[in-house]
Steps between C-alpha positions, in 0.01 A plus 500: 500500500227241565536127451246219486471134408214344307402154382211624287506396134688760298190562288339650811799709606514841337815709481700732279772242446574132547858381557571158350832320542594278206788262444658400170308174520196700384281334764221752550346503850175306518344770717492739204165542324489316167481823301806639677696178450423508128596867478840437665562187292450694176729776624776253582450303179558819303842523662426815696581344838756225566467488883874543549594581856407858586326571169182706537226588256176691537210348312158660468213260545183455294189689602323345797812347657539520877815713470554783254857391433736214570857528620683191380815424700751244379662262748735328255560130451621400848345530847543843655720529807361694795723793411399477134133508591543801729685685223217418261244641745705816529511543123129421467412759763689766307302410189169519687577832666605652167168404338152652549402217734309552825411140581692195387462125531799268538441140401709279728712241324463142624794384290757700699709326767395765752177446695206727433519622859860607443411664168225706664701595809821599326316635197295737717816617673692564179207682339461717812870581490498580130210743519708704748568866423708757686410840363424705814770750407404549135308813414342326200488125565422268213142373483441201724426159356132419460547143620298466820411132535651166404304177536673163492276246328514129575291186470374298795493583869818620665421698819870570557508729197285765670749523784791490256414824321448680832840381619668606177345845510600550864861415423491734200366779721790441741751503215360827370514663844868406517549649154322821597723546804812424299409734216421799720766772484722520809385853582156350566588150620711523813494317837213696655297457182541123528383502860194692381431229242516239775259693721257544212508125436422435865186713463387280211561161665384428855745212546798728429665719763793736456770628732765751394828564678652840437868538428554631853316202649703260289825664611395495867412131467853428377465483122840655437539359149159625386564841656841527332327488162193707582676789677651634178162616366259774597229238445462308823541125482213274604466141617154402376342192656185349348337207678225298335307258720304281264556214742537495876859540618659170599805393697665433164495873425423689178664509162699820459585700189771765527549751218783736419340842452772736381274751327798663333859383499774744407757266649556745785857625543608211271309682228365313199575613141243742364393286204173318574499620861136592438428127509609487862141587589448128437728411791186458707386212278523258792274720710262545206470123463423470871219755467369319193509163672318633806239653269439165330483313832241749626298485177483121521447488875760226532487297824853591602682705762738732318734772621654731241779744585626772268827678579445831320770764460679719249875458447630854455845670524408758764746643752349264756535195277700194595861494379710214365686374806218565748419216739142453615330273750200308368185408690639147533801634689742416219718780364553587134778698335351695210754484219258612230190708569347373175462158663221648710221252432652232719541757778132590517399137452716356777328712763155431354574126503606514864198711592244263352662202673513672837149644492296243305683166530425384140555140395610611152653825376537601135679821413472662159745756369648661193828426670790457256608580149693174519169315491415671171834392358438142609134452409397791280136605499330161489554338840532637850766347721367275775715448808379301801628331813229233463476273196124449530439875508722552197319228307159640596592844367650359181185292445280805556708691248476225242124470552447870428774567246667727758808284511795487735835323500667339804828652615760376752546619858819306564715576803801550274359837391458634853866592547469768232299701754770490770599841638815585701300749707141372537304176501459531126523742209209584273662391171695191405712625214449471124445124483164327559333826597144368513609198704698700756207741540278203579767366736492834682124468554536137606690620808177656624272203433679205660209395722213503250411348163600776262517576131637798315383603155737727310275664241744757362457361149127432506339791687499741208565531127782742432515772237285606206125543474441159658679605818302426813442287806400137439333419833714190539521288711138547616379194302767277655443631853122481491505151349731393782268655760192335345675164494588538868181659632 
């Protein structure tokens, strides 16, 4: 999908369709040609279009018009919120892709509370995301949309808009990579496959290097928690390390992203119920978002030093698998009693978190994981849980989420929850009981990040859409993460 911006008069801009946003105030944009304004006015006067929020109507234009058809989009009678505008873009994209439209113009709306730069950046991203298709495994895929180019039209000179559409597209590309990885079947997407994806990315971007630790190397290094999970599968676990040097390393250290990459989660010996277990291929959503974020950073050439670590493994009930009651020693030296093998994400993450701190000395670490069903109970599918040991970091992530519509919600890391992890036999146990499950999981991880600014994103409710024909990976929280990285580059 190609994007562009133009400040040429609409009369000189040819396309198959022109998107025009209209409010109930019936104030037609001045940038429209007189003939087009009159045509729309007559259409609305006849009562065929009321401009209610989300209403859409196709309108064929008179001969000689710059666009063969108009897509009128209603914005209602009150200013659109950021989330409302993003939803409108999503709906508009579906209308464009369903029509015989190859090139479309989008007339930016000066009356909206959002800046034109924001409209172009987030609009490009949402359009890129909503032209996504995953049909590699269909023998007869549906015909692809004809929509190939969208041009945002504006008046005046705004150089920032050209950069905005490139930024939006790059984020959308990262989101769609994360979705591709999440949607792949687990027989094709496994730890070694992910390390291959990382190596291929390093071939495409000269500032990106990749190092992969095998399961044996990780075990020898002392990653007992990671090994306890990975050893139950015939697929060898991998610690995948991607380092992007868009800026010279400093004494401050890099930013680090750490992703949970459980490419399939049966629950291990603590076996999950069979219903919807197919969706446990999405348990690598954290890793997928790390790959997507690295992709966007590379596409944009951000001036930042970034280290991304993916702890990739399968959680399987093999004869070699960890048992409830096993005690393992982590890379940090702390010991963990495994009471439930289905709480495996925190086990692979704790060693990855220790590794990145020991080897790369980051100033900030953000881990991303589909960690707990308790998070889904608490927040549903709209917001990811944001935990942090630093208020400024938490606020920066929440702001990035709000800016992109990829929203989070702050959660507590109070000391009072820590006692739920006490074990009579080890330094800690890997579950904290039935209460506050998402919080105690975050508290577990906090024990491995005491000496660094750290945040944990529990994306169990936001990483994929469950069930039905709309089932699939969402690519979240790539927009939040990349906005944070851009704001701090």
